[in-house]
N, C-alpha and C positions, 0 to 999 in steps of 0.2 A: 504494500500500500504506500502510495507516495506521501511525502511529508505534508504537502498541501492538503491532500485528502484527509490525512490524520487530523490536521487542524480543523477541517470542516466537521469531522465526526466529533471532535472535542467541543466544537461550538454547539453542535446539536445537544450534546450531553449537558453543557453548561446552561443552555436555555431550557433543558428538560425538567425544570422545576414545576411542571404542570402548566406553565404559562409562558409561551414564547414571547409574549409581549406584543403580539401583532394587532390585536383588536383594542384600540384605544380611542375614546371619544374626545373630541376637542372640548375645551372648557365652555365654549359658547353653545355646544350641543348641535352644531350644524354638520360636522364631519366625523367620520370614523375611519381609521386605518384598518385595512383588511389584507389578507393574503389569499390569492386565487391562482388557478392555473391560467396562464396566458391564453387568450382565445386562439392564437396560432400555434400553440404547442401540441406536439403529438400526444396521443392518449397515454402512451407508455413512457413518456419522458419524465425526467425528474426536475423539470423547470417549474418555477413558481414566480409570483409577482407580488410585490408589495404595492398596494394601490390605495388611493384616497376616494372615499365614497361620500357624496353629498346626500344626506339622509332624506331630506324633503324632496329634492329634485330627482333622486335616484340616478345620479350620474356618477360614473366611475372614471377616475383619471389614474393611469399607471404612474408609479414613482420609480421603481427600479426592479429589474429582473434578476433572479438568482437561481442556482441549480446545485444539487448535490452530486451531479454527474461531473467527475473530474475532467472529462474530455469536452465539456461544454464551454463555450466562450463566456458564459455567465456563471461559471463555477464560483460558489460562494454561499454565504448564509447571512440572513437578515433577522434581527430580533430587537426586542426592547424599544418599542416606540414610546416617545415622551413628548407631549405638546408643550409649547411655550405658554405662559399664563394668558397671553393676549390672543391665543388661537391663530396667530399669524403664520406659525411654522411648527413643524414636528421634526424631532431628531430621532435617529435610530442607529443601532450598531450594525456595521456591515463588515463581514469578513470575506475578503476576496482572495481567491487562490493565486491570482496574478495581478500585477499592477495595472491600472487602467491605461488605455491609450487614447489618443486624440480622436480615434475613429469611433470610440464608444459614445453613445448618445443617451441623453436623458429626456424623457417626455416632458413637455411643458404643459401648462394648464389647459391650453387649447388643443393638445394632442400632437402638436408639431414636435419634431425631434430637434434638440439643440445640443451642442457639445457639453458634456459633463464638466462642470466648473470645479474640478477636483485636482488636488496635487498628486504627484506621483508618490506611490507608497511601495514598500517592500512586499515581497511575496508573502501571502498568508498572514496578513496583518489586519487587526481590527481597526476600522476607521469609524469615527463618530460623524455622521452625516446630518446635514440640516436641509430640510425641504421647505421652501417658502410657498405657501398656498397660492397667493395672488399671481406671482410671476412664474411659478413652476420651476424655479431655479433650485438646483441641487448642489450644495457645496460641502466640502470636507472641513470640519472644524479643526483648528490646530492643537487639539488636545486628544488624549486617548484614555478614556475612563469607561468603566462598565456602569450600567444602571444610573445614568445621569438624572438628577432631580433639580428642577428650576426653582428658585426662590419666587415668592409671590410677586415681587416687583420686576422679575426677569433680569436683575442685575448680577445675580450670583448663581452658580451651578455647583452642585455637589455630586461626586461620583466615587466609585470604588476603583482602586488600582487593580491592574490585572496580575499583579505579583502575589501569588498565593503563598509563597515562602515568606514574604515580608509585606503582608497586606496593610493597606492604609486607606483612610478617607481623604480625598482631595477636594479642596474648595477653590473655585476660580471666580474671578471677576469676569463677566461676560463681555465687557467692552474691550479691554486690551487683551483678554484671555491670559491673564497672569495668575499663577497659583499663589494664593494668599495664605493658605494654611494646609498642612499635611499632618493628619492625626494617625499615628501608627496604632494598629489594632493587634492586640495579642492573638496569636494563632488560634488559641482555644475559643476566641470569639467569632472566628470567621472560617468557613470552609467554602460554601457556595451560598449564593443569595437565597434567602427563604422566599422572598417575593421581590419582583422588580420595583414595586412601589414601596421601597424599603425605608424611605426617609420623608419626614414632614417638617418643613421649615417653620420655625416659630418666629424668627427674625433673621435678617441677613447682616445687620451691622450693630453690634458684633454678632457673629454667627451663633445661632442656637437652634437645635432641631431635636426631634424625637427620631431615633434610628432603630431599625429592626435588623439585628444581626443574629447569626446562628451557626450551627454546625450540621453536617449530614451524618446522622447516626444510622443504626441498622436495627432491624427486628426480625425475629424468626417467624416463619409462616409454614404451615402444613397444608399442602395442596393435593388434590386428587389428580393423578395422572394414570390413565388406563387402569382405573380401579384400585390403584395403590397410593398410599399417602407418601408424598415426597417432601422432604425438608428443604426449604429455601430461605435465603437471607435477603431481605428487601431493604432498600435504602429509605430513610425517612428524614425529612427536614425538621430540625428542632431549633427554635429561635427564642430570643428574649428581646425586650425593649430597653433602650438606654436613652438617657438625656445627654445629648452632646452639647457641652457648654465649655467654650474655650478649647483646651486640649484634653478635657476630661470626658470620660464616658461613665455616667452615673447610672447604676442599675435601677430600672423602674419595675421590672418583673424578674423572677428567679425560677419560675416553674419549668422553663425550657421547652414548652410546647406551644408557644404563641405562633399563630399562622397568619394573622392579619391584625391591623389596628386602624383606628380613626381618631382624629383630633378635631374638636370643634373650631369654627372660624376664629373665635376669640382667643384660642390657645389656652383655654382654662381647663377643659375636661378631655380625657382620652378614654377610649374604649378599645378592648382587644378580644380576640377570639382564641380560646385554647381548644386544642383538638387532641384527643388520645384515641387512636384507631381502635375500633370495636369496643370502646369504653364510653366516651362521652364527647359532646361538643358544648362548650360553655362560653358565655360572653360576660365580661367584667367591665367595671367603670371605676375611675378614681380621678380626683383633681390632679393636675400636673404638679402642683406645688406641694403635694403630699397628702396623706390621709390613707385610711384603710380601703382596700379594694372592695367594691360592692358587686355581688353577682346579680346580673340582670336576667339571665336565661340559662337553663340547663336542659340539654337534650340527651338523656341516657341512650346508650345503644339499644337497650331492650325496648325503648319506646319507638325509636326510629333508627333502623340499621343503615344509616346513610352517612356515617362518619367515614368518609373515604380515606384510602391510603394517602398520607400527606405528601407523597412524592408523585402522585398521579393526578392531583387536582390542586386547586387554589381557592382562596376565599377572598371576597371583596365586600367591604361595607358600602352601603349607599352613601351618597354625598352628605345626607343629613344624619348619618349614623344610626338610623332607625331600623335598618334591615341588613341582613347578611346573606350573600348569595354564594353558592358553590354547586358542584355537580359530582355525580358518581357515574359508573358505567350503566346505571339503570335509569337515571333521571337527573333533573336539574331542580335545585331546592332554594327556597327563599325563606329565611327565618324572620318573622316579625318580632323584634326584640321586646317590645312593650307587652305583647300578649303571650309570647312564648310559643306561638303557633308556627309550624313549618308548612309552607305551601309547596306543592309539587307542580312544576311547570311541565307542559307536554313537549319536552325537548330531549328526547332520548337519543343516545348515540346510535348512529346508523350501523347496521350489522354488515352491510356490503358496500364497499367503496371501490371505485375504479382503480386500475393499476397506476403505478407511478409514484411520485414523491408523496402523494397524499394518502396512499394506501394504509401504511402502518399508523400514521397519525390519525387518520379518520376512524380506524378501529379502536384507538386508544381513548379518545376523548373529543369533545368539541374543540375547535381550533382556538377559541377564546371568547371572552365576553367582557362587557364593561357596562357601567351605568351611564345612561344618557342624562338622567336627572334622578331625583329621589324616588320616582315611581315608574321609571322605564328602564328595562334591561335590553341590551343589544347582544345577541348571541350569534356567533358565526359557526356554522357546521358545514361539512363537506368542503368542496373546493370553491367557496365563494357565497354559499347560501346564507343570507342574513335573516334573523328573526327578531322582531321587536315585540317585547312582552310588557304589558302594563300590569304591575303587581297589584293595582287597585281592584282588578276584576278576577284575580286568581282565587279559586275556591280551595279550601283545605282538603 
């Protein structure tokens, strides 16, 4: 296997935390990023395309093409879309097996091809790309971080270094793209991201944020194979919340099973979801400035056996923090935190998917989901199929 292909496989594994970060709604609710099979791609190809979808107009604009086929001119991997706070642009990580050439083109907003406005990069290197919605311009940012998170004013960006031997949190000013702070993270705090939405800025000057860091542990499972019980070891993401203040990481939780969190707009209260596979799902709340955690909801596995393996799904709070959404291989679920009622959406994983790059991913889970607003979920399944669900009309 070539080195470039190994890098691509590693990228898939890195993004395999249940959420490749493809489906992300713009803060103004007008657009959502999706991944689909390009209209001109052969059915058995491994080509895919990151695209921009206007929700109300139902218009799709290609952003960039990529492929897991090492022989393809588009060989690479795309993940982790993150919108700027003003919805004017979206950034994403792009691993290319080869450096771009002047002949490569990037689609513009009107569909015309324009030369990619990117710098030359070395083989098999992650690039952080920025796509501007109005102009259709795609540029390479002069920094290299994983899981970028924009501050509310757009003037700062926080990301994780790609060095797993000496991991750190990097903070940049977005105007001159100068690194203003580097916070080294003890290795026991970090292995792989628990979720791409791992940080919430409380303020940008001086920097302060709630961050979600963790490790990848393992658990033992007994599965039936041809009538016999087979022992297998499965990976599981385990995380905790920390208050990043200055160069300090102050623990906010210690249970080691946090899968998602939410902070209110005023930065006063935070909520988080704890998940123990085949045991329980619970939601807690506490003031950021201190105080005892208060349990808001508890779903024992005996009540609802939908506590999915934490390495095969992910959890997302609604923008107002009142609901929690996740999926399993049997369905899609939304917890109303105030009532403790879990609603089941009719969004089951398809059992048969066409050949190509989407085959295994389609069998494993939905491609992704995001909240458009506090009452509307956007779910992508198959190779581009979008579903909008209003949680107001869901029956338990």
